[in-house]
Backbone as a ProteinNet text record, in pm:
[ID]
protein_1_A
[PRIMARY]
XXXXXXXXXXXXXXXXXXXXXXXXXXXXXXXXXXXXXXXXXXXXXXXXXXXXXXXXXXXXXXXXXXXXXXXXXXXXXXXXXXXXXXXXXXXXXXXXXXXXXXXXXXXXXXXXXXXXXXXXXXXXXXXXXXXXXXXXXXXXXXXXXXXXXXXXXXXXXXXXXXXXXXXXXXXXXXXXXXXXXXXXXXXX
[TERTIARY]
59.8	-18.4	100.6	68.3	106.5	-7.7	66.5	14.7	97.7	62.9	136.1	84.2	6.4	-36.6	31.9	76.2	123.1	42.1	43.4	-41.7	-54.2	84.8	88.1	11.7	7.5	-129.3	-212.7	-254.5	-399.1	-440.3	-389.7	-420.2	-414.9	-343.7	-407.9	-522.3	-550.4	-668.2	-865.8	-736.7	-859.6	-941	-811.9	-895.4	-824.8	-758.9	-688.2	-662.3	-712.3	-722.9	-561	-548.5	-386.4	-357.9	-463	-450.3	-423.4	-466	-433.9	-247.6	-279.8	-156.7	-21.8	-46.4	111.4	79.1	9	-48.9	37.4	-22.1	41.1	204.4	281	390.7	495.4	478.2	640.6	744.2	783	842	880.1	849.4	802	921.8	902.8	957.2	927.4	1027.3	1020.5	1061.5	949.3	1042	985.2	1122.6	1094.6	948.9	921.4	816.3	959.9	872.5	971.4	1081.1	989.5	1034.6	1172.5	1199.3	1307.1	1448.6	1383.5	1511.6	1504	1554.6	1552.8	1655.9	1792.5	1868.7	1760.8	1705	1675.8	1558.8	1507.4	1478.9	1476.1	1637.6	1640.3	1599.2	1653.5	1636.2	1558.4	1444.4	1319.9	1241.9	1277.8	1182.3	1257.1	1452.9	1522.5	1399.5	1370.6	1300.1	1168.9	1126.8	909	982.8	1014.7	1027.3	1111.9	1153.1	1223.9	1068.2	998.7	925.2	817.7	702.1	645.3	652.3	778	804.6	811.9	903.1	850	699.7	610.8	515.1	436.7	496.1	475.2	549.4	635.8	777.5	863.2	866.5	954.4	1089.1	1221.4	1380.1	1297.6	1409.1	1317	1379.8	1306.6	1416	1467.1	1588.9	1719.4	1600.9	1620.2	1610.3	1662.5	1604.1	1710	1732.8	1867.3	1863.8	1796.1	1711.4	1656.8	1503.9	1476.3	1366.8	1418.6	1485.8	1545.8	1552	1559.7	1562.6	1428.2	1330.2	1189.7	1161.5	1176.4	1133.1	1149.2	1331.1	1384.8	1343.2	1276.9	1241.1	1092.6	1049	840.7	867.1	800.6	753.2	650.6	631	573.7	506.6	428.9	248.3	218.3	209.4	166.4	276.7	383.3	490.5	546.9	565	655.1	465.1	387	276.9	229.2	280.6	280.9	387.2	453.8	558.2	612	531.4	529.6	400.1	213.8	205.7	251.5	319.2	350.7	450.8	512.4	627.8	528.9	374.8	351.5	288.4	236.4	159.5	231.7	323.7	492	499	508.5	550	435	328.4	172.8	204.7	150.2	159.9	280.4	411.7	473.2	461.5	520.4	508.1	598.2	589.9	610.5	813.4	777.6	860.7	991.4	883.4	1021.6	1058	1019.3	1032.4	1175.7	1302	1434.2	1459.6	1374.4	1454	1325.5	1362.9	1230.8	1247.8	1196.7	1236.1	1118	1216.1	1130.8	996.7	929.2	822.2	692.4	766.9	710.2	610.8	647	598.1	484.9	426.4	276.7	275.3	199.4	133.1	142.5	178.3	172.3	306.7	440.3	529.5	624.4	547.2	634.8	570.3	471.6	408.9	283.4	211	83.9	151.7	94.3	118.9	94.2	-7.4	-71	53	65.1	179.8	302.2	378.8	477.9	431.9	343	311.8	280.6	280.4	268.7	415.6	518.8	595.5	675.6	682	770.7	684.8	607	508.2	589.7	583.9	661.2	813.8	866.7	1031.4	1016.2	962.7	961.6	894.4	823	873.1	957.3	1060.9	1160.3	1272.8	1353.7	1478.2	1523.2	1638.7	1732	1772.8	1836.5	1919.8	1783.4	1699.7	1597.6	1523.1	1503.7	1491.9	1570.5	1736.7	1800.8	1807.1	1801.1	1807.4	1671.4	1518.2	1438.7	1472.3	1516.3	1541.1	1656.5	1748.7	1847.6	1762.8	1698.6	1607.6	1569.3	1444.8	1385.1	1424.7	1605.5	1640.6	1687.1	1790	1865.9	1703.3	1632.3	1527.8	1464.6	1520.1	1440.5	1579.6	1690.8	1826.3	1813	1825.3	1815	1705.7	1589.2	1540.7	1546	1595.6	1583.4	1732.3	1817.1	1902.1	1893.6	1779.2	1734	1751.4	1834.7	1919.7	2019.8	2120.1	2194.5	2308.6	2371.3	2480.9	2463	2632.6	2729.8	2736.1	2576.2	2570.9	2523	2485.2	2347.3	2491.4	2580.6	2729.4	2745.2	2850.1	2911.1	2805.5	2665.8	2540.2	2585.1	2587.9	2567.1	2677.4	2792.8	2982.9	3025.2	2890.1	2966.6	3087.5	3127.7	3198	3098.4	3086.4	2946	2963.1	3133.2	3139.9	3029.6	3049.3	3007.4	2845.7	2822.2	2672.2	2590.1	2665.9	2595.6	2588.6	2689.4	2699.2	2565.8	2537.4	2433.9	2326.7	2299.3	2175.8	2157.7	2225.6	2182.1	2160.2	2279.9	2160.4	2062	2040.1	1866.9	1785.8	1788.7	1735.1	1672.8	1740	1743.5	1799.7	1911	2016.6	1970.1	1804.9	1699.4	1673.7	1678.4	1661	1740.8	1912.4	2020.6	2018	2078.6	2109.2	2198.6	2178.3	2349.2	2426.6	2570	2697.8	2717.4	2642.1	2654.6	2555	2455.1	2369.7	2464.5	2494.8	2548.3	2622.5	2698.8	2805.5	2784.5	2622.9	2614.2	2530.2
-114.4	12.9	114.9	235.4	364.1	519.7	571.3	733.1	850.6	973.1	1046.3	1112.1	1036	1138.2	1130.6	1206.3	1171.9	1125	989.1	930.9	919.1	970.3	1014.7	1093.5	1232.1	1332.8	1309.9	1229.8	1120.5	1037.1	1002.9	980.5	970.1	1109.3	1261.5	1323.3	1353	1405.9	1266.2	1193.4	1102.2	1022.4	1113.9	1041.1	898.3	826.3	732.3	586.9	488.1	411.8	368.8	399.5	392.6	248.8	161	-0.7	-51.9	-38.1	-12.5	19.1	191.8	187.5	84.6	30.1	-18.5	-174.5	-221	-359.2	-346.7	-229.1	-163.3	-155.1	-128.7	-58.4	-131.1	-204.2	-282.6	-250	-244.5	-150.7	-49.6	42.3	174.3	226	221	307.9	529.9	519.5	671.9	707.8	748.7	764.4	929.3	997.2	1129.4	1206.6	1239	1281.7	1301	1186.3	1291.7	1375.5	1510.6	1648.1	1674.6	1548.1	1585.5	1480.8	1424.2	1333.9	1283.5	1398.2	1477.9	1342.6	1300.1	1240.5	1085	990.1	942.7	916.4	960.5	1052.3	1005.5	986.6	934.8	792.2	702.7	560.2	528.8	573.5	545.2	574.2	683.6	727.2	592.5	549.3	428.2	314.9	266	141.8	177.1	237	247.3	235	337.9	309.4	169.1	62	-47.5	-96.9	-100.3	-155.3	-139.7	-58.1	-1.2	-53	-27.1	-99.4	-194.4	-315.9	-394.8	-527.8	-381.3	-454	-428.4	-380.1	-310.3	-401.8	-462.2	-501.7	-431.5	-354.5	-248.6	-235.5	-196	-206.7	-78.9	-81.7	105.4	248.9	326.8	422.9	548.1	661.6	654.1	786.8	913.1	990.1	1068.8	1254.7	1310.5	1391.2	1502.6	1505.5	1634.3	1711.3	1849.9	1730.1	1654.3	1535.7	1492.7	1489.2	1427.5	1553.3	1643.3	1748.5	1800.2	1767.5	1839.5	1815.6	1607.9	1590.2	1535.1	1642.8	1688.8	1812.1	1904	1986.4	2005.7	1930.4	1907.5	1851.5	1935.1	1908.5	1781.6	1672.6	1567	1572.9	1620.9	1642.7	1492.3	1418.9	1311.1	1130.4	1224.2	1114.3	1047.4	919.6	846.5	783.4	774.4	700.8	825.5	927.5	1035.5	995.9	1005.3	955.8	884.3	741.8	595.2	626.5	726.8	759.7	859.5	865.6	1041.9	894.4	847.1	766	671.9	627.3	470.5	590.4	694.8	781.2	833.8	850.2	908.5	790.5	659.3	533.1	517.2	489.5	518.4	560	735.8	811.6	850	781.6	799.7	811.5	867.8	817.1	671.8	570	473.5	438.3	574.4	649.8	704.2	782.4	847.4	770.2	653	543.8	533	602.6	529	647.7	785.3	896.2	943.4	965.1	1069.5	1192.1	1272.6	1443.1	1485.2	1609	1703.6	1759.7	1750.5	1811	1648.9	1555.3	1440	1422.6	1474.5	1469	1549.7	1521.8	1583.9	1706.3	1792	1916.9	1957.5	1878.4	1912.3	1921.2	1857.2	1848.1	1976.5	2057.1	2095.5	2275	2257.1	2391.4	2412.1	2482.8	2534	2645.7	2588.2	2677.5	2784.2	2928.3	2972.5	3094.2	2987.2	3095.5	3099.5	2990.8	2974.7	3129.2	3134.2	3246.1	3407.4	3378.2	3489.8	3575.7	3480.7	3484.7	3543.2	3464.7	3530.7	3603.2	3705.7	3795.1	3990.3	3885.4	3980.2	4038.9	3932	3928.6	4045.8	4010	4113.7	4187.6	4269.5	4442.8	4438.1	4351	4424.1	4449	4539.7	4622.1	4467.4	4398.3	4282.6	4270.4	4361.4	4351.8	4307.1	4324.9	4298.7	4120.7	4148.4	3981.7	3914.7	3964.1	3829.7	3762.2	3869.1	3843.8	3791.1	3821.5	3747	3556.3	3561	3405.8	3352.5	3404	3366.6	3314.7	3443.6	3368.3	3256.7	3278	3131.4	3014.7	3043.4	2926.3	2841.5	2927.1	2911	2835.6	2894.9	2816.6	2640	2679.5	2540.9	2448.5	2486.2	2421.8	2325.9	2444.6	2437.3	2381.6	2376.3	2282.8	2099.4	2140.3	2006.4	1933.6	2006.4	1962.9	1966.7	1971.3	1966.8	2108.7	2203.7	2366.7	2266.9	2212.9	2178.8	2276	2389.8	2470.4	2412.7	2344	2289	2166.5	2045.9	1959.3	2083.6	2194.5	2317.5	2386.4	2441	2504.1	2417.5	2277.9	2235.7	2146.9	2165	2119.3	2217.4	2359.8	2480.9	2533	2469.6	2503.2	2660.5	2684.2	2755.1	2754.4	2863.5	2846.4	2837.4	2820.4	2788.2	2968.9	3028.2	3140.4	3224.5	3164.1	3284.9	3248.3	3156.9	3134	3145.4	3185.7	3236	3400.6	3485	3664.9	3601.5	3527.3	3556.7	3540.1	3434.9	3456.6	3548.4	3616	3715.4	3876.5	3888.7	3974	3921.5	3855.9	3782	3840.5	3879.7	3838.2	3613.5	3566.6	3446.6	3329.9	3437.7	3415.2	3354.5	3414.2	3311.3	3193.5	3113.8	3004.4	2886.6	2902.2	2863	2767.7	2707.5	2597.8	2670.2	2638.2	2671.2	2613.7	2661.8	2565.2	2448.6	2460.4	2282.6	2179.7	2215.4	2157.3	2125	2146.4	2219.9	2129.3	2083.3	1943.5	1843.2	1829	1670.1	1641.9
-27.3	-16.5	-5.2	-37.3	-53.6	-48.4	26.6	8.6	12.3	-29.3	-58	107.4	152.8	300.4	383.8	548.4	652.4	713.3	750.5	813	960.7	1001.6	1164.2	1199.3	1084.5	1096.3	1110.2	1003.5	967.5	1086	1156.9	1313.2	1414.7	1416.5	1525.5	1509.5	1317.9	1306.1	1354.8	1331.7	1390.1	1212.8	1100.8	948.1	902.7	1020.6	943.8	1101.8	1066.7	1212.5	1246.4	1386.6	1392.8	1404.9	1424.2	1413.4	1314.9	1211.2	1085.2	995.9	1083.8	1013.5	1093.3	1218.2	1290.7	1241.8	1142.4	1058.2	928	883.4	709.2	735	871	882.4	930.2	806.6	861.6	834.8	665.9	578.5	568.2	622.8	565.9	450.7	309.2	282.2	189.7	218.6	197	81.5	-69.3	-137.2	-206.7	-248.5	-281.3	-403.7	-445.8	-556.8	-726.4	-774.5	-921.2	-904.9	-879.6	-913.3	-861.1	-751.4	-664.6	-710.1	-751.5	-816.2	-1008.6	-1052	-1233.5	-1262.6	-1169	-1267.4	-1283.4	-1198.1	-1243.8	-1352.8	-1396.4	-1549.2	-1608.4	-1661.4	-1801.8	-1827.3	-1654.7	-1648.5	-1692.4	-1588.8	-1614.2	-1745.5	-1806.1	-1963.6	-2081.4	-2032.6	-2119.5	-2099	-1961.6	-1922.5	-2028.8	-1971.5	-2019.4	-2207.7	-2241.8	-2375.5	-2473.5	-2380.4	-2449.9	-2447.6	-2321.3	-2261.2	-2363.8	-2384.8	-2462.4	-2609	-2666.7	-2777.9	-2831.5	-2703	-2709.4	-2720	-2670.5	-2661.3	-2835.2	-2889.7	-3020	-3119.9	-3053.9	-3169	-3228	-3168.8	-3210.4	-3141.7	-3235.6	-3121.4	-3112.6	-2918.9	-2820.9	-2962.8	-2949	-2985.4	-2867.7	-2963.3	-2884.5	-2846.1	-2782.6	-2689.4	-2733	-2770.5	-2874.5	-2704.2	-2713.7	-2545.8	-2535.9	-2676.3	-2630.3	-2538.2	-2609.2	-2560.5	-2451.2	-2384.7	-2235.3	-2162	-2168	-2132.7	-2092.8	-2136.8	-2155	-2054.3	-2120.6	-1934.3	-1875	-1817.5	-1691.9	-1637.3	-1720.8	-1666.6	-1631	-1648.1	-1636.1	-1449.2	-1470.4	-1277.2	-1228.5	-1341.7	-1283.2	-1154	-1139.6	-1036	-1039.2	-1148.6	-1171.4	-1104.4	-1047.6	-1025.5	-1138.6	-1129.5	-1219.3	-1337.4	-1235.7	-1342.8	-1449.2	-1458.6	-1495.2	-1663	-1595.7	-1670.7	-1748.2	-1684.3	-1754	-1868.5	-1843.7	-1928.6	-2049.8	-2038.7	-2123.7	-2207.1	-2170.6	-2256	-2282.1	-2304.2	-2371.3	-2454.8	-2444.8	-2525.3	-2708.6	-2640.2	-2726	-2840.2	-2763.1	-2798.2	-2931.7	-2930.7	-2958.4	-3050.8	-3062.7	-3111.8	-3277.8	-3191.2	-3223.1	-3444.1	-3540.1	-3627.5	-3642.7	-3737.7	-3727.7	-3861.8	-3948.6	-4045.3	-3978.8	-3849.2	-3788.6	-3616.9	-3623.1	-3483.1	-3442.8	-3475.9	-3426.3	-3335.3	-3329.9	-3269.3	-3214.2	-3080.2	-3013	-2979.8	-3079.3	-3090.1	-2945.4	-2969.4	-2853.5	-2886.3	-3051.1	-3054.7	-3045.7	-3052.2	-3113.7	-2893.1	-2803.9	-2699.1	-2697	-2585	-2596.8	-2507	-2582.2	-2504.7	-2371.9	-2291.7	-2188.3	-2111.8	-2176	-2142.3	-2195.6	-2322.2	-2370.9	-2317.6	-2231.3	-2163	-2289.9	-2248.1	-2339.8	-2480.8	-2525.5	-2676.3	-2655.7	-2578.3	-2596.9	-2533.6	-2436.8	-2350.2	-2431.6	-2515.5	-2589.4	-2687.2	-2753	-2876.2	-2757.5	-2653.2	-2609.1	-2544.6	-2476.9	-2515.1	-2586.9	-2694.6	-2849.2	-2834	-2845.4	-2906.7	-2757.8	-2666.6	-2607.6	-2652.5	-2642.3	-2678.6	-2802.2	-2866.9	-3073.7	-3012.6	-2906.7	-2897.3	-2776.9	-2752.6	-2664	-2770.7	-2656.5	-2678.6	-2697.9	-2766.2	-2796.2	-2643.3	-2528.5	-2481.8	-2368	-2390.9	-2270.6	-2301.1	-2470.8	-2534.2	-2415.6	-2486.2	-2430.3	-2330.2	-2191.9	-2077.9	-2040.3	-2083.9	-2076.5	-2126.3	-2205.1	-2301	-2179.1	-2187.9	-2043	-1911.3	-1873.4	-1714.8	-1754.3	-1858.9	-1876.5	-1889.7	-1962.7	-1986.8	-1895.9	-1826.5	-1680	-1566.4	-1576.1	-1501.6	-1557.7	-1646.1	-1647	-1656.3	-1712.1	-1679.2	-1490.7	-1394.4	-1279.5	-1210.2	-1316.3	-1246.8	-1318.9	-1403.4	-1468.5	-1385.4	-1328.5	-1229.2	-1055	-1077.4	-961.1	-837.5	-903.2	-806	-775.9	-875	-846.5	-906.7	-865.8	-951.6	-1033.3	-963.4	-1039.2	-1147	-1155.8	-1242.1	-1374.9	-1272.8	-1467.3	-1545.6	-1396.9	-1483	-1599.6	-1543.1	-1630.3	-1754.5	-1737	-1866.6	-1979.3	-1911.1	-2001.1	-2083	-2014.9	-2021.1	-1957.1	-1885.3	-1800.1	-1658.2	-1617.1	-1465.1	-1371.5	-1228.8	-1147.8	-1059.6	-1085.5	-1028.2	-1098.7	-1219.6	-1340.7	-1368.1	-1341.7	-1358.6	-1196	-1144.6	-971.7	-1010.1	-1003.1	-1103	-1158.2	-1306.9	-1412	-1332.5	-1247.2	-1149.8	-1025.9	-974.5	-941.3	-1057.7	-1157.4	-1239.7	-1268.8	-1325.5	-1395.2	-1276.7	-1130.4	-1017.5	-958.5	-980.1	-978.6	-903.9	-820.2	-696	-574.9	-578.5	-483.5	-482	-620.8	-609.1	-626.6	-655.1	-646.1	-499.6	-495.6	-322.9	-249.1	-120.9	-30.9	-149.7	-123.5	-157.3	-79.4	28.1	64	-21.4	8.5	-88.2	-266.8	-291.1	-389.1	-441.7	-367.1	-412	-373.4	-306.1	-312.6	-464.8
[MASK]
++++++++++++++++++++++++++++++++++++++++++++++++++++++++++++++++++++++++++++++++++++++++++++++++++++++++++++++++++++++++++++++++++++++++++++++++++++++++++++++++++++++++++++++++++++++++++++

C-alpha cells in the first residue's frame, strides 16, 4: 500500500485508524516525488521506452537530448505514473517512419507547456529591445536548466558550459539568485 499523505497526522486528526497503520507499517519506504529526483528520469524513460516498444514489436527509439531535457524539466505532479503514461502515449502516437528517435516535438503538449503561453512569450520578446529579450530568454533558459538538475548549480553550470562562479553571478544579475541552493547542497 502507498499514500502521499502523512499518516501520523491523519491518525492525530482521526482520519486514519491507528491499528491499521501499525499493521501496514512493517517496512516503511520513503520515496521522494519524481521532481525531487530528476536524475532518475533518463533511466525511467529508457525503461518505459524499451517496454512499450517491445509490446509493439519495435526496437526502442533513441531519445534526443532536447526531448530528455524537456522531460527532466517537467514538474511531474503525477510522479512516475504520469511519466510512464507520457512515454506510452509518445510511443503509441510516434510516426512509425520516424520511430528510431523521439524528438522534442513528438512529446505531448503538457510536457512542452501551453502553446498559447509560448506564443505570448514570443510576442512579448518581439516587442522588446534586444538586451531585454536576451535577458528574458536567459532567465527562462536558466530556470529550466536549474529545475532539470534539481537546483544543483554545479551540474547546471557544467551542462551549459559555464563556470560555477560565473553562473552564480549571472543568476544574481537576472534576479534568480534566491532560487539557487547553498554551496553545501550544491556539492551533493
